[in-house]
C-alpha positions as CSV (number, residue, x, y, z in Angstrom):
1,M,0.1,0.0,-0.2
2,N,1.1,3.6,-0.8
3,T,1.6,5.7,2.1
4,T,2.3,8.6,0.6
5,K,-0.3,10.9,-0.5
6,S,-0.7,12.2,-4.3
7,K,-1.4,15.5,-5.2
8,G,-4.4,17.6,-5.1
9,P,-7.6,16.1,-6.5
10,R,-7.7,16.6,-10.2
11,M,-11.2,17.9,-10.2
12,S,-11.9,21.3,-8.6
13,D,-13.9,22.0,-5.5
14,E,-16.1,23.9,-7.4
15,A,-16.8,21.0,-10.2
16,V,-17.3,18.5,-7.3
17,K,-19.6,20.4,-5.3
18,A,-21.9,21.3,-8.6
19,K,-22.5,17.6,-9.0
20,T,-22.4,16.6,-5.3
21,G,-23.3,19.3,-3.2
22,K,-20.0,18.8,-1.0
23,V,-16.3,19.8,-1.8
24,W,-13.8,17.4,-1.4
25,K,-12.8,18.0,2.4
26,E,-16.4,17.7,3.1
27,W,-16.3,14.3,1.2
28,F,-13.3,13.3,2.6
29,S,-14.4,13.7,6.1
30,I,-17.7,11.8,5.7
31,L,-15.6,8.8,4.0
32,D,-12.8,9.0,7.0
33,K,-15.7,9.1,9.9
34,A,-17.3,5.9,7.9
35,G,-14.0,4.2,8.5
36,A,-13.6,4.1,4.5
37,K,-9.2,4.0,5.1
38,K,-9.9,0.3,5.9
39,M,-12.4,-0.5,3.5
40,T,-12.3,-1.8,-0.2
41,H,-13.1,0.3,-3.6
42,Q,-16.2,-1.4,-3.6
43,E,-17.5,-1.0,-0.3
44,I,-16.5,2.8,-0.3
45,V,-18.9,3.1,-3.3
46,K,-21.4,1.3,-1.5
47,V,-21.3,3.9,1.3
48,L,-21.9,6.4,-1.1
49,S,-24.5,4.4,-3.0
50,A,-26.4,3.6,-0.1
51,A,-26.1,7.1,2.4
52,H,-25.8,9.7,-0.2
53,A,-27.7,10.9,-3.5
54,V,-24.3,10.4,-5.5
55,G,-24.7,8.8,-9.0
56,P,-22.7,6.2,-10.3
57,W,-19.8,8.0,-12.2
58,W,-19.6,10.3,-9.1
59,Q,-19.3,7.8,-6.8
60,Q,-16.3,6.4,-8.8
61,M,-14.8,9.8,-8.7
62,V,-15.4,10.3,-5.2
63,T,-13.9,6.7,-4.2
64,V,-11.1,7.1,-6.3
65,T,-9.9,10.5,-5.5
66,Y,-10.4,9.5,-2.0
67,E,-8.4,6.5,-1.9
68,Q,-5.5,8.8,-4.0
69,Q,-5.7,11.4,-1.3
70,R,-5.9,8.6,1.5
71,G,-2.7,7.3,0.0
72,L,-4.7,3.8,-1.0
73,R,-4.4,4.2,-4.3
74,K,-1.4,4.9,-6.7
75,E,-1.5,7.2,-9.5
76,H,-2.7,5.1,-12.7
77,E,-4.0,2.2,-10.3
78,K,-7.0,0.8,-11.1
79,P,-9.0,-2.6,-9.5
80,E,-7.9,-4.7,-12.2
81,G,-4.1,-3.5,-12.3
82,Y,-2.4,0.1,-13.6
83,Q,-3.9,1.9,-16.2
84,I,-2.3,4.6,-18.4
85,S,-3.1,6.7,-21.6
86,A,-1.8,8.6,-24.6
87,S,-3.1,10.2,-27.1
88,R,-1.6,12.5,-30.3
89,T,-3.4,14.9,-32.8
90,V,-2.3,13.8,-36.2
91,N,-2.3,16.1,-39.5
92,A,-4.0,13.5,-41.2
93,P,-7.3,12.1,-42.4
94,L,-8.9,9.8,-39.9
95,S,-8.8,6.7,-42.5
96,R,-5.1,6.8,-42.8
97,L,-4.5,7.2,-38.8
98,Y,-7.1,4.2,-38.3
99,K,-5.1,2.0,-41.1
100,A,-2.0,2.9,-39.3
101,F,-3.0,0.8,-36.2
102,A,-5.4,-1.6,-38.0
103,N,-3.2,-3.1,-40.9
104,E,-0.6,-5.2,-39.2
105,K,2.1,-4.3,-42.0
106,T,1.3,-0.5,-42.0
107,R,1.7,-0.8,-37.5
108,G,4.9,-2.5,-37.9
109,Q,6.5,0.5,-40.1
110,W,6.4,2.5,-36.7
111,L,5.5,0.4,-33.8
112,G,7.8,-2.3,-34.3
113,E,6.0,-4.8,-32.3
114,D,4.7,-8.2,-33.4
115,G,2.1,-10.4,-31.4
116,L,-0.9,-7.9,-31.1
117,V,-4.2,-9.7,-31.3
118,V,-6.9,-7.5,-32.4
119,R,-10.2,-8.7,-30.6
120,K,-12.6,-6.1,-32.1
121,A,-12.7,-3.7,-35.0
122,T,-15.1,-0.9,-35.8
123,E,-13.6,0.7,-38.9
124,N,-12.4,4.2,-38.4
125,K,-13.6,4.4,-34.6
126,S,-12.0,1.9,-32.4
127,L,-9.8,-1.0,-31.7
128,R,-9.9,-3.5,-28.9
129,V,-6.3,-5.3,-28.6
130,T,-4.6,-7.8,-26.4
131,W,-0.7,-6.5,-26.2
132,K,2.2,-9.1,-26.9
133,D,2.1,-9.9,-23.6
134,G,-1.3,-11.9,-23.8
135,K,-2.3,-10.3,-20.5
136,T,-2.9,-6.5,-21.0
137,S,-5.6,-4.5,-22.9
138,L,-5.5,-1.6,-25.3
139,E,-8.4,0.0,-26.2
140,I,-7.9,2.3,-29.3
141,G,-10.3,5.4,-30.3
142,F,-10.2,7.4,-33.3
143,Y,-11.3,10.9,-33.7
144,S,-11.9,13.5,-36.8
145,K,-10.7,16.5,-35.8
146,G,-11.7,18.5,-39.1
147,A,-10.4,18.4,-42.9
148,G,-7.3,16.6,-42.9
149,K,-6.7,16.3,-39.2
150,S,-7.5,13.4,-36.8
151,Q,-6.7,12.1,-33.3
152,V,-5.8,8.7,-31.3
153,A,-6.4,8.3,-27.7
154,L,-5.4,4.8,-26.3
155,Q,-5.7,3.3,-22.7
156,H,-3.2,0.5,-21.9
157,S,-5.1,-1.7,-18.9
158,K,-4.2,-4.1,-16.4
159,L,-0.4,-3.3,-16.3
160,P,0.9,-5.3,-13.4
161,N,2.6,-2.3,-11.4
162,A,3.7,1.4,-11.2
163,K,6.8,0.5,-12.8
164,S,5.4,-0.8,-15.8
165,A,2.8,1.6,-16.2
166,A,5.4,4.2,-16.2
167,Q,7.4,2.6,-18.8
168,M,4.6,1.9,-20.8
169,K,3.4,5.8,-20.6
170,K,6.8,6.8,-22.2
171,Y,6.6,4.0,-24.4
172,W,3.3,4.9,-25.6
173,G,4.5,8.8,-25.9
174,E,7.6,7.9,-28.2
175,A,5.4,5.4,-30.1
176,L,2.6,7.8,-30.9
177,D,5.2,10.5,-32.2
178,R,6.6,8.3,-34.7
179,L,3.0,7.2,-35.9
180,R,2.6,11.4,-36.1
181,A,5.9,11.2,-38.0
182,T,5.1,8.1,-40.3
183,I,1.8,9.3,-41.5
184,E,2.5,13.0,-41.5
185,K,4.9,12.6,-44.5
């Protein structure tokens, strides 16, 4: 368990109060009093669900932020492992960007990795991929940003620890830079 507190909440007090009726300090106090420091993620969500009029998305947001602030969860940590994200906007049409990921030969030119298994593909929209380790997962989304411009956003999930999450965050940043250089030629 991580005993150091993380940086402050990513969402402002004003934003959380507008949606939940309370600021972070109030939520942290409520959860501390409920004994949340010794609860699982699911138990904390249950407290928010049963005792407070908080919707499902906000139950997760408040719980994760509480866990991070109390040192119960590290950055990028999820219940099923660690997850990182990366994205790039490129000066290329959506179809070219999608093909750069979906076509194995084209992907090899910039990614240089074999062994990826595409589990689900929705043309010019998304890919669900099992990474070459056979254990971790990629969710890749493709978005049009106007004429001749598009964006790729990916999440790499089920990473085993903080070190591998940091390595993959760096890896994907560099890989997407190579992708951009390749398709913007």
